[in-house]
N, C-alpha and C positions, 0 to 999 in steps of 0.2 A: 411473741415475735423476737427473733434474735437480731442483735445489732449487726449491721453489715460491716465488713472489714474491707480495706483497700488493698489491692494488689500493687505492690511497689516495684515489681520486677518487670512488668510488661510495658513496652513502649508503644507510642502511637505513631503510625506511619506518616500521618498528615498534620500533626502539630507538635511543636517542641515542648519539652518539659518546662515548668515554671522556673526551675533553677537555672535554665539556660537563657532566660530573658529578663530575670530580675537581678538587682545588685545584691550580691551575697554579703556585702558589708552593711546592708540596711539593719537598723536596730530590731525590727521585728523578726528578721531572719535570725539574728543572734539570740533574741529572746526565745524563739521557737526551740532552740537547741537546749535551753536551760530548763525547760518545764517537762516533767515526767508525764507524758501523755499516756503511756502504757497503763498507768495507774487508773485512769478514768475508764479505759477500755475494759479493764478487769473488774473494778469495783462497781461500776454502773451497769455491768451486764446482768446483775441481779434484779434490775428493774424490768427485765423482759422475760417473764416466766415461760412464755409459749415459744415453741420452736417452729411454728407453722405460720404461713401467711407472708405478707410482704415484709422484707427486712426493715428494721427500724433505722432511724437516723443515727449516724455515727456519734458516739459519745464525745469523741475528740472535736468534732465540728461544733457540737452544742457548747462544750467547754470553751473552745476558742471564741465563739460568738459572744458568750457572756463576758469573757475577758475584754474583748474589744469594746463591747457595748459600754462598760463602765469605765474603761480607760479613756475613752474619747467622749463620754457623756451623750451617748446616742439612745434613742428609743428602739423599740423592738423593730419597727418598720424601717428606721433609718439604718440600723446596722446590717440588716439583710440586703437593703438596697446598695449600700456602699460595698458590701462584700462582692457583688457582681462587678463593680467598677474598679476594684482595687486588687491587683494580683498579689500584693504583699498580705492583704487580709486572707486571701485564699491559700496562700503558702503557709501562713500561720495556722490555719485550721486544718492543714494536712492534705490539701489538694495537690495532685501531681500535674495536672494540665489546667489551662485557664478555662473557667466555666463562664458560659454566657447567660445562664438562667439562675434564678434564685435557688439556693440549696434547699430551703424549707420555707414554708409560710411563717409569717411573723408570729402567728398565734401558736405555733409549735414551741416557741421559747416559753410561753405561759404554761403550756402543758408539762414541758420538761421541769420548770421550777416547782410545780406542784408534785411532780413525781420524785425528784431527788430530795426535796424537803430541806430542813435546816442542816441536817448532817451533811448532805451533798454539797451545799454551798460552803460549808466550813472546810470540807476537803479542798475546794478551789482556793480558799484563803491559805490553807496549809501549804499547798504547792507554790504559791507565790512567795511564801516565806522561805521555802527550800530553794526556789530560784534566785532570791535575793542573796542567800548564803553562797550559792554556786557562782554568782556573778561577783562575789567579793564586796557587796555593798553592805552586808550585815553579817556578823559572826554569831556563833552559838552563845558566847559569853554576853553578848549585848542583850539577849533575851532575859537575862537574870535581873536587869534593872529597867523598870517600866514606869511610864507616866499614865495615869488613868484620869479621865475627865468624862463629864456627860454633856451632851448637847440635845437640842430638840430637832428631830426630823419631822418637818411639817407634813401633814397629809394633803393630798390633792383634793381639797375641798374649798368652797367659797367662804369668805368671812361670814361666820354665822350671825344673822340678825333674826329677831323674833318674826318680823314681817315675812322675811324670805322663807324661814322654816314653816310657818303656817301655811303659806301659799303652796310651797312644795309638797307638804303633806296632803293638802286638798287635791293637787294635780295627780299625785301618785294613786290616791284612792280612786279617783274618777276614772283613771286610765285602767286600773285593775277591774273595776266594776264594768267598764265597757267590754274588756276582753272576756269577762265572765258572762256577759249577756244580761246584766242586771240593769233594770230600769230605775234610775234614781228620781226622787221627787224633784230635786233641783241640784244642779252641778256647780252653779256659781261661776261658770266659765267666763262670763263676761264681767261680773262684779268683782271677783277675786283679783285678777291681774290689775285692774284699775285702781282698786283700793290699795294694793300693795305699793304701786308707784306713788300713790298720793301720800302714803305714810312716809316714804322716803323723802318727799318734798317737805313735809311737815318737820321731819327731823332736821333737815338741812336749814330750814328757816327758824329752828329753835322754838317751834310752836308745839311744846311737849304735851300740852293738854289735849290738843287736837290729835296728836300722834298716838297717845294712849287710848283715846276713844276709838280711833281707827283700828288699833291692834285688837281691842276687845271684839270689835265686829268681825275682823278677819279670823280671829280665833274661833268665834261662833260659827262662821262658815265651815271651817275645818271639822268642828265638832258635830255639826249637823250632818255633813257627808259621812263621817265615820259612823254615827249611830244608825244612819239610813242603810249603810252597807252591812252593819252588824245584824240588823233585823232580817236581812235577806240572805244570810249565809246559808241557811238550810236549803235554799232552792238551787244551790250549785251542785252539779253531779260529780265533778272530779274531786277526789279526796285531796290530791296533790295541790290543786289550785285553791282548794278551800283552806288548806294549811298555809299556803303562801299569803292569802288575804288575811287570815287570822294573825299571822306574824306581823304583817304591816299594820293592822289595827292596834296591836299591842305597842308598836313603836309610836304611833300617833297618839295613843292614850298617854303614853309616858311623856310625850312632848307637851301635851296639853296640861298635864298635871304639874310640871316642874316650875319651881319658883326662881326668881333671879339669883338668890343666894344659896340655892341647893347645891350639894356635891353630887358628882357623877352625872352632870347634866348631858343632855343629847345635843350635840352640835351639828350632826349631819345624819340624815336618814339613811343614806346609802353606806355610811361608815359610823355605826353607832358606838364603836370603841374608841373614838378620838378623845384625847385628853386635852384640857385647857392647862397650859403650863406657863408659869411666870418665871423668867430667868433674871429679872431685874434689869433688863435693857431699857435705855432711855428712848430708843427709837421705836421699840415694839414692846409694849407692856406684856402682851399675852401671845402665846404661839399655840396653835391647835394641831396637834400631831401626837408623836410618841417620843418618850425619852430614850436616848441611845447612849450606851457607855462605850467609849473608845479607849483602847490601850495601845500605846506605842512604845518603841524602845527609847531609852533616854538619850542615847547618843545620836542615832540616825533618824528618828522620827518615823520608823517603819511600823506599820499597823500589824500588831500581833493579836488583836482581839477586837471584836465589834459585836455587840449584842443589844438588842432592843429590850427596853424594860417597860412593859405596859402597866398602866395604873398610876404613873407618876410617883414612883417610890422616892423615899428620901435617898440622897446621893450615897450617904455612908452605908445604907443597907444593900447597895448594888456592888460594893467593892468585892465582896467574897465571890460572887458569881463571875465578876470580870476576871479576877485572878484565876479562878478555876478554868475558864475558858482558855486563857493564855497558856496555862500548863498543858491542856489537851492539845492545842494546836502546835505548840512549839516543842513539846516533850521535855520542857525544862521548867522547874518551879521558880517563880520570881523570888529572888532574895530580898529585893527592895522595891517599894512602890512609893512614888511621889505624887501627891494629890493636893488639891486646894483645901481651903478651910470648910467647904461644904461637906467634907467627909469625916468631920470629927465625930466620934462615937461609932466608928465603923465596926469594931469588934473582931477584927482579923488578927489572928495570933501566929499563923505559920509564916507570915511575911512581915518584915520590918516596914512599917508604913510611916512616911515622913510627911507631915502636914505643913502647908505653907505658913511661914511665920513661927515655926517651932524653934525653940531656944534650947531646951534641955537635951543633953547628950549629943550635941552637934559638934562635929570636927570641921576644920577648914574644907576638907574634901567633900563632906556631906553638905555644907552650906553651899559649895559651888554646884553640886549636883541639884540641890533643891532650887537654886536660882533658875535652873534650866527647865523646871517644871512648866513654866509658861510657854515653852517651845510647842506644846500640844495645841495651843490656841491657833497659830497660823496653820497648823496641819488640818485642823477641823475646818478652818476657813477655806483652804484649798480643796477639801473634800466636798465642800458645798458649792464653791464657784467653778472649779475645774471638773468636779465630778457631779454626782446626782444626789448628794445627801440632803440638799436643800428641800427637796419635795419628793415624797414617796407616792408613786402612782399605783402601787400594788394594793390589793384589797385585803382587809382584815389584819388581825394581829400576826398571822403567819406571813402575810405579805411584808409587814414591817420587819420581822425577824430575818427573812431572806434578803431584803433590800439592804439592811444595814451591813450585813456580812459582804455582800456583793460590792458595796461602795468601798469597803476596806480593800477588797481585791483590786478594784480599779486604782485606788491610790498607790498601792504597792507596785502595780504595773507601770504607772507613770514614773515613779521613783527609779525602777530598774531601767526603763528606757532612757531617762535622763543620764543615769550613770553609764550606760553603754555608749551614749553619744560622746561623753567625755573620753572614755576609753579609746573609741575609734579615732576621734580627733587627735589624741595623743600618739596613737600608733602611726597615723598618717604623718604627723609632724616628725616623728623619729625617722620614718622611711624617707621622707623628702630631705631631711638633713643628712642622712647617710648618702643619698644619691648626689646631693649637691657637693658634698665633701669629696666624692670620687669623680667629679666632672673633669674634663680635660683642662679647663682653665685653672683648676685648683691642683692639677697634678705638678710634681716637682720638675724643674727644668734639667734636662740631661745635657 
């Protein structure tokens, strides 16, 4: 399918253009002029190998929706619904006339994210960096000095407890067995949920001996169902369905075998790649998700790199990949990188790395720049509270990689919009000052 293009020359007799009914001084209108939309029309056209059939969704529309979604912390459903209500959203996405229907189904954004991949979302981040330079918010030299830090992007899972995981494993196996038409000896549909709730009450009452006894029984329920389904696998006719059940059995077997102190434990059956990460926070000892490396400019706090690091690697081992990404996205190699003490032993040689608390080889200018390293902490906080970095709803490690970069795009868009608001307010103030100076009451008497 070939992506459809918009005819910008033909008018509509019965409705005005969007540019005739919106305020052209609005920040989204100004931002729309700063982004190179033609790049997406050309580069993303390669995702449509066929030239027959219904025209595909406009790449500019999808890019605009992804920008708006992460700039305003919206879900797939919410951004599509607000697009119908907001003419500025529609103008930002390239519409010529006001539309009264949804442009795409919300599930189309999921398909597009899978199609463009990590390289496609990195293009989105690159265009926000170029827009920031065009707006005067950041210059090319600012990208030579960066701050790098890591944070945890939690996964969209419930807090893992043994009782919940055992009960969830039993439920998933019973559901798959019913879909396959297998007749189980016993499903424990009545005993399982009741025992899981009772275990929670035992834990709340600090009756740990009873709690552990209940956990052993609940674990036995899941194990019996798993072995019953495994014995009857050969009676399933569909090969695909048999493979699906086999994969689920391997996950449940992994869950039943793991010990409390094991490494690489399973914390969610629908997200087996979730890591348990301890960042030393007093309010939350452990976070369940993926480690994300964030790189920002030293002066402006503009995001020039965002990359997920699955497997909970040591911070120092992530620095080389983070600096490589900033060089790819900005086209400039970072001369200096400022990091905290968790990056000691990084092994990076092409870039001068300054670790917090460093004394040797420091000048007054470098000490001042190193003190600014902590500026990345509120940046990450804003990406979590104002953006969507706090919790990733996308599936798998590829979902983590895409979502981290898109959160960086959203933060840059918010910074550019705030900068444009200040510029517009300053221009209006100057215009009003000039008008008031030329008013009749201020004119000289003749």
